[in-house]
C-alpha positions as CSV (number, residue, x, y, z in Angstrom):
1,E,-20.8,-11.9,-27.7
2,V,-22.0,-8.3,-25.4
3,I,-20.5,-9.2,-22.3
4,K,-23.5,-7.6,-19.9
5,E,-22.2,-5.5,-16.3
6,P,-23.7,-7.1,-13.3
7,T,-27.2,-5.7,-12.1
8,Y,-27.8,-5.7,-8.4
9,R,-30.6,-4.4,-5.9
10,P,-30.8,-3.4,-2.4
11,Y,-31.2,-6.3,0.2
12,N,-34.6,-6.6,0.9
13,N,-35.8,-6.7,4.6
14,D,-34.8,-10.6,5.1
15,E,-31.4,-10.2,3.4
16,L,-30.5,-7.4,5.9
17,N,-30.1,-9.8,8.8
18,G,-26.7,-11.2,6.8
19,L,-25.5,-7.9,7.2
20,V,-25.0,-7.8,11.3
21,G,-21.4,-8.0,12.0
22,K,-20.2,-6.6,8.4
23,V,-17.7,-4.5,7.6
24,V,-19.1,-1.3,5.1
25,T,-17.1,1.5,3.4
26,N,-18.5,4.8,2.8
27,K,-17.5,5.7,-0.9
28,Y,-17.7,9.2,-0.4
29,T,-15.2,9.4,2.7
30,G,-13.4,5.8,2.9
31,N,-14.8,5.2,6.1
32,N,-15.2,1.4,7.1
33,K,-18.1,1.4,9.0
34,L,-19.1,-1.7,11.0
35,V,-23.1,-2.9,10.8
36,T,-24.0,-3.7,14.6
37,E,-27.8,-3.7,14.1
38,R,-31.2,-4.5,12.4
39,L,-33.2,-1.0,13.3
40,G,-36.9,-2.3,11.9
41,P,-38.1,-3.0,8.6
42,C,-35.1,-2.5,5.6
43,A,-33.2,-0.6,8.4
44,V,-29.9,-1.0,10.0
45,R,-27.2,0.5,12.1
46,V,-24.3,1.7,10.6
47,G,-21.6,3.1,12.8
48,D,-23.2,5.7,15.1
49,S,-25.9,6.0,12.1
50,G,-29.4,4.1,10.7
51,C,-29.3,3.7,7.0
52,T,-31.7,1.9,5.5
53,A,-31.2,-0.7,2.5
54,K,-31.6,1.6,-0.4
55,D,-28.8,4.0,1.5
56,L,-26.8,1.2,1.6
57,F,-26.9,0.0,-1.6
58,N,-25.6,3.6,-2.8
59,Y,-23.4,4.9,-0.5
60,F,-21.6,1.6,1.4
61,P,-20.1,-0.9,-0.8
62,L,-19.2,-4.1,0.8
63,D,-16.1,-5.6,-0.2
64,G,-15.8,-3.5,-3.0
65,E,-19.2,-4.7,-4.4
66,P,-22.4,-2.7,-4.5
67,C,-24.3,-3.6,-1.0
68,G,-27.1,-5.6,-2.4
69,V,-27.8,-8.5,-4.2
70,K,-26.4,-9.3,-7.6
71,E,-29.2,-10.4,-9.8
72,E,-29.1,-13.3,-12.5
73,S,-29.7,-13.0,-15.7
């Protein structure tokens, strides 16, 4: 039996609300950043910069997992 790797998708607009107050890690620098507020549709403030849900997914893991929703197969 082949074990499938879990797949993830970026958070949608409503799901981003749950990230405020969480710490994410830049996967290139290792720097931890606090998600401090929602900025608008599909965007949050990470540290001192705005970040889209897609950029969070691509560049900021949360607890070692992609910053998104695990999809069930």
